[in-house]
N, C-alpha and C positions, 0 to 999 in steps of 0.2 A: 423417343419420338423421332420420326424420320422425315423432316421437312423436305429433304432432298428427293424423296421418292414417294409419290402418291400411289397408293394401292387402289386399283379399280376393282369393285366388287359388283357382281350382277345384282340388279335391283330385285328385291323381294317385296311383294305387295303386303303391306301391313294395314289392317283395318283398325283405325282408332275410332271408338264409338263416340257418337255425338252427344251433345248436352241434353237432348230430350229424353234419353232413356234412363231407366232405373238400373243402378248397379249395386252389387253387393258390397257390404263392408268387409274388408279383409286383406289378406296377404297377396298382393298382385294387382288388384284393381281391374276394372273393365270386365268383370265376370257377370254374365247375364244370369238371372235366376229370380226366384220369388223372394219376397221380403221375409219369408219365414225360414229360409235356409240359414243354418248356423255356420259361422266362420270361426275356424280355429285360430286362436292367437299364437304368436311366437313369444318367447321370453325376451323381455327388453334387454336383459344382460347378454343374451346370445347375440343380439344385434350389436351391442356395444363391443363385444368381443371381436367383431369384424373390422373395427376402425383402426387404421394405422397411419403412420407418418414416416417419411424418410428423413434421415439426419446425416451429418458429416463429421462424426467424432473421429473416426479412423483417419480421415484425411487431415485432421488437425484444424478444421475450420470451426467446428462447434465444440465448446467445452462440455465435459460431462455434467458440470454443475448447471450450466444453462439448459442442457437437454432435460435434466431432471426437473428443473423448474417449469420448463415448457410442457412436459408430460403432466405434471400436477395441474397446470392451468387448463390445458386442452382437454384432458380426460380421455384421450385415446389410449388404447390398450396394447398397441403393437408398434415397435419401431424397426426400421430397416436401415442397416449401415453396411459399410464396406468390410471386406475381409482383411485379416492381418495375422501375422505370426507373432506379434508383440503381445505377450501374456499380460503385460500391464494394462494395455488398452482393453483387452477382453475383460480384465478384472473391473475396469471402469463400467463396462456394460452390465456386469453382474451387480455392481453396486447400485446402478440405476434401477435394475429389476428389484433388488432387495428393498429399495426405498419407496418404489411406486407400484410394484407388481407388474409393470409393463413386460411383455414378452418380446424377445429379440430375434429378428431374422437377419443373420449376418451372412453376407455373400462369401463365396470361396476365396481363399487366399491366392488369387491368381490361378495358375495351373499347378500349384503345389498341393498335391493330394494329401500328403502327410501333414503339412502345415494346416490344411483345411480341417482334417480330422482332429488335430490337437485343439484348435480353437473351438470347434463344436463340442468336443468332449468337455472342455472347460466350461462352456456355457451350459451344457446339460447338467454338469455337476452342481451348479448353483441354481438350477431350476429355471433358467431364463430362456433356453433354446426353443424357439417356436417351430422352425422348419430347417431343412437342409436344402437351400436354394442353389440352382445351377448358375453358370456364368451369366454375366450381365451384358447384354447387347454386344456380342462379339463383332457384329457388323460395324459398330461404332467404336468399340474398344477391343482390339485384337487380343487373343489369349494365346499363350505359349504353353504347350504340354508335350513333354518328352522330346523337347528340342524342335518341335514343329509349330508353325503359326497357324492359328485359326482366325481367318479374316474374310471379309466380303470382297475387298479389293475390286470395286466396280463390277462385281459379278464374275470376276476371273480368279477369285481365291478359292479356298476350301474350308469347309466346316468339319472335316474329318477329325482333326485334333480335338475339337469341341465335343464331337460325338464320342470319341474314345474316352475323354475325360468324364463326360456326363455318365456314361455307362459304368466306368470305374468308380465314380462317386456313389452311384446307386448301390453297387455291390458292396462298397466299403461300409455304407450306412447300415445296410441290411445284415451284415456279418459282424458288426461291432455291437456287443451287448450294451454298451453305454449309449448307443444311438438308435438301436433297432426299432424303437417305437416312434421315432420322429418321422413325419411325412417328408418325402422328397419332392420338392417343387422343381419344375423343369427350367431349362434355359430360356431366356427371353429373346425375342426377335428371331425365332426359328424359321419364320417365313422368308427370311433373307437368304436361306441356304443357296449358295452358288453351285453346290453339287448335292445330289440326293443322298444324304447320310441317314435319313429316317428320323430326324429330330422332330418332325412334324407330328409324330405319334408319341404317346407315352410308352407304348410297347410296339415294336415294329411287327406288323402282321405278316402272314405268309404271302409270298408273291409280291413283295414290295418293290423289287428291283433296286433296293438300296445297296450302297457299298458296305454298309454294316449288316451283320447277320440278322435274318428274320428271327424274331423272338427276343431281340435285345430290349431290355427294360431300361428306360431312361428316367422315369419319374412316376410318381403317384398322382400328381396334380399339375394341370396345365398352368402356365405362368405367362401373363400378358402385360404389355404396357399400352393399354388402350386409352391413351390420353383423351380426355374430353375435349381438349384443345387439339383437334385433329389436324391433318394435313390439308392443304388447299384452303378453300374458302371457310371451312369449319374451324380453321385455326386463326381466323381474323375477326369474324363476326359470329354472333349467336343466332341460332334458329330455334323455332319452337321444338320442344321435345329433344333438345340436344343431349341431355343426360341419358334419355332413353336410347337414342341411337348409338351412343358410345358404349352402352352396356349390352345392347341387344344382338342376338344372332341375326335378326332381320335387318336388312339394309334398306335405308330410305332417307328421306330428307333431301336437302338440296345438294349435298356433297357425298354421294354414294362412294363408299370405300375410303373415307377420310380417316377412319379410326383404326388404330394399330392392331386391335385384337384379331381381326379377321384375315384369313389366309395364313395364320400361324399354325394352329392346331386343327382348324376346321375348314379353311380354304374359302374360295370364292373370290378369285382375283379378277374376274370379269373377262369378257371375250372368250378366246380359246382356252383361258385358264380359269373358267368358271368353277372348276372343281380342283383347284390346285393351289400350291403355295404362291404367295404374291410376287416373289422375285422371278422364279423360273417355272412355276406351274407344275411342280412335282405333286404326285398323288397325295391326297389328304384323307382325314377321317370324315367320310360323307355323312356320318350320323349328326354332325353339327355340335356346336359348343355345349348345348344343353344336356348332352349325354356324357359330358366330361367334367370331373371335378376341376375347379378353376379358381385362381386368385389373380388379383391385379396388384402388382408390386410397384407400379408407378402410374399415377394419373395426376393431372393438375392443369393450371392455366397461368401463363406468364403475362401479367397485365402491362409490363413495360413495352411489349411488342404489339399491343392492341389498345390504342388510346380510346376506342369506342367502348371497351369493357372496363368498368370501374372496379375498384376493390370491393365495393358493396355488391355489385352484380356477380363478381367472381365468387364471393362468399355464398350468395344465394344458389348459384349453380353447383358449387362443390358440396354443399350440404345436401342438395338434391341428389348428387352423384352417390354419396354414401348410402342413401336409402334405395335409389334405383339399382345400384349394384347388388345389394343384398336381396332385393325382390327378384332379381334375375339370376340368382344362384352363385354369385361370386362370394366365396366364404371369407375372404379378406380383401380389403381395399386400402392401399397405402397412397396417401396424397403426398406429392413432391411439392413442397419441402417445408420443414419446420421453420427455418430462419432464412430471411433474405440475406444474401451475401454475394459480393462480386458479380460474376457472370450469371448467377442464379437469382439476382435481385428481380423481384416481381413475381416469384413463385411462392414466397414465404407466407406461413401462417402468422409469423411474428417477426418484428424487427429485432427485438431483444426480449428476454424473458418478461420484462415489465411493460412491454409495448407491443401488444398484439395488433395485427392488421384486422380489418373487418372480418376477413375469412376466419382468423383465429378467434375473434369474439363470437362469431356465430357457431363455431364448433364447440367452444366452451359452453355457450347457452344450451346447445343441443344435448351435450353429455350431462350437463347439470340437471336439465329437465328430466331426463330418462334415468338418472343415476340409480343403479341397483346392482348389487354384487352377487346375487344368488340365482343360480339356475337349478337349484335342488327342489323343483316343484313341477307339476304338470299344468301347463297353462290351460285356461278354460276356453269357452267359445261364446260368441255373442250373435244374436239375431239382429242384424242392423242393415240398413241400406242407405243409398244416396239418391237424391234427385238433383238434376241440373249439373251433373258432372261433365266437364268439357273434355275435348279430345286431348287436352294438355294436362289432365288431372290424374293423379295416382294415389293409392292408399296402401297402408300396411298397419295391421292390428297387432299390438304388443300387449303384454301383461307383466307387471312387476310382481315380485315375491310377496308384497303386501296386499295383493289382490286387485289393485287398481289397474284398469285398462288404459293404455296409451295408444290412441288412434292417430297415426301420422297421415296427414293429407297434404299433398304438395302439388304445386302447379309448375309447369315448364313453358309458360308463355313468354319465353325470353325475347322473341322478336316481335310478336304481335302486341305484347303488353296488355292483352285483353283480360280484364278482371271478370271472374265468374263467381257468382254467389251460389253456393250449393247448400242443400239441406241434408243433414245427417239424421236419419230416423233410427232411434234406439228401440230395443225390445222391452224396455221398462223405463221407469223414471229414475234418474240418477242425479246426484250433485255433480256439476260439471265445471271444470276449469279449462280455459283455452290459453295456450301458449303460442308465441310467435318467436321463432329462433332469431329473427332479426331485431327483436325488441329487448330481449333479456331472458334471464332464467326464471323469472316470476310470472304469474298469470297476467294476461292482458284483459281477461274477463273471468268472472266467477258467477255462476248461475246457481239458482236453487235447484230443487228436484224437477228435472225436465225430461221429456221423452224425445225431443228433437232440438237440434242446434244448427244455426246458420253460420257459415264462415265464407270468406271471400278468398279465392285462390287467384294468384297471378304467377309468381316465379320463385316461390320459396316454401319452406316447410311450416305448417301449422300443426300443433299437437293438441288433441282434445282428450282430456283425462276424465274418466268417469268410473 
């Protein structure tokens, strides 16, 4: 996150449908149509596969034992940590994977390509390697490669060493039989390019005017740090639909351009740079983010810097973010951070393994409610609809391998605090259980065989099982 640089993005009009209309049950929400249109469910386990957390084992801040306990409690399936050439530390990550099944995204070992290859081969050998991620925020953490520094330096530096490293990293992974099947994730904060080295693309197109050759392949997947705690006013107070704006290609809300994703791979820096990277306005992929595979390797909210946002509200917001990100096509979302510590106090899901914050409790409840380890089935479809859905309401239909449907409905009335009672109209009668992620992992209501259910939305996730 870059609090020192607000990225301005041209406003895009987004129509949020009002409460009076009928909307379909399904993946995405706000879809107009008849009540007889079937909605395809997604597998609950696939959604759970998208959930991640950042840790600091390699820095020596978090112990492997604590992280293992944290993974077991939280139920998230991916962790992200720093790079290292220390095989003992990589072995610790392998041990956590063996004990919990968690997959590991480990950053490069600085600009050491050989050391990076060795750590990833070790992780791949134990079955833990999730992805091959590029450098982390070189605008904030300079990288040295082949004796040259990649840095922003107030706009006067160069990202050429980062570009050379990322291109070499991609080639290394693709030509290493031990790594060749692993996806390569791009470098983060590419929109900060002080010079046009083409990192704003996954593959540099013809006529790019980049200092790197056209056709250079950097990554398979775009990688952003679109913190829901954005820059400017969106980093201090909450607005309605804040999770939506942080994850969406469309810009809107009270703080246009506050979120870090935009202007990195898809541009929109505002003014004369409305189709360019956010720092210098270099050309970008005008197709937009929804045409690009993408992951979020950091998002979160530090409550120590925002007294008006409580741990409870942060938990509501960030569990919404997990759902909102998946519905908008982010295949992985890592929340920063597992444990409160030092300068990062206020971000954490937990204080200690036995002492979760409210954010940690809500994530535990969420993953417990949806717990399912199988994706070896074809999910079904349901004819259902809603009435009374507000402009701050969203939905996602999932199914477990036992056949149960799990309908997530959530509100993002973070500022207005307006409760909205909606009616869910099902296509048949079902026994229904209603869960609230802020209350616990057990149902708050159990109904007999019914064909409709009423729930009240405000600012958090409700799950209706039928």
